[in-house]
Structures are given as structure tokens and as C-alpha cells.
C-alpha positions in Angstrom: 145.5 207.6 73.3 142.2 209.1 72.1 139.0 207.3 71.2 136.5 208.0 68.5 134.2 206.5 65.9 135.0 205.9 62.2 133.0 208.5 60.2 133.9 206.9 56.9 136.7 205.0 55.2 137.2 204.4 51.5 138.9 201.0 50.9 139.8 201.9 47.3 141.5 205.2 48.2 142.9 203.9 51.5 141.8 206.8 53.8 138.9 208.2 55.7 138.0 210.2 58.8 137.5 209.4 62.5 135.0 211.5 64.6 136.8 212.1 67.8 135.2 212.3 71.2 136.2 216.0 71.3 134.0 216.6 68.2 136.9 217.1 65.8 137.3 215.0 62.7 140.8 213.4 62.2 142.2 212.1 58.9 143.2 208.4 58.9 145.3 206.6 56.3 145.4 202.9 56.0 149.1 202.7 56.9 148.1 204.0 60.4 145.8 201.0 61.1 147.4 198.4 63.4 146.1 195.1 62.1 147.3 192.0 60.2 146.2 191.5 56.6 143.9 193.9 54.7 143.9 197.2 56.6 140.4 198.7 56.6 137.9 200.3 59.0 134.1 200.2 59.0 131.7 203.1 59.4 130.6 203.4 63.0 133.4 201.3 64.3 134.9 202.5 67.6 138.6 203.0 67.5 141.5 204.1 69.7 144.3 206.2 68.2 147.1 208.7 68.6 147.3 212.1 66.9 150.4 213.2 65.0 151.3 216.1 62.8 151.3 215.1 59.2 152.2 217.0 56.0 148.7 218.4 55.7 147.8 218.8 59.4 146.8 216.5 62.2 146.2 212.8 61.4 145.5 209.5 63.3 148.4 207.1 64.0 148.5 203.7 65.8 144.8 203.1 65.0 143.2 200.0 66.7 139.6 198.8 66.5 137.9 198.5 69.9 135.4 195.8 68.6 
């Protein structure tokens, strides 16, 4: 798993981006967030995630908040 920080996440649209430790931004969709209830992320929140190939390129999967 990789770690990074949430760059931004739009609750209305259900997606955003994670700034990875490697300096690359990775797309994240709300369905990739592993949490109960409303799935959202906060700007600046540290996260752990896997990277998978999606329809439009690389994206985050199995996203969990570290705080």
C-alpha cells in the first residue's frame, strides 16, 4: 500500500485527488473509500491506498484514513 495526503475531495461529485508521497496525484472515487456510512475525505487528511488501472488511467483503491 502507498500513503499520501488528500489534495481535494468534492462531496457533491464524489471524487477528488490524493497527493502521493512519490509526488504524483492519483484520482480517487468515493466507492474506493473503505468506511461505513457517508464516504468522504477531508483536504490534508493522510490516507493509505492501493493503485489500480481504471478506465481513464491510474486511480486509488482500498482507501483508508490514517487519522
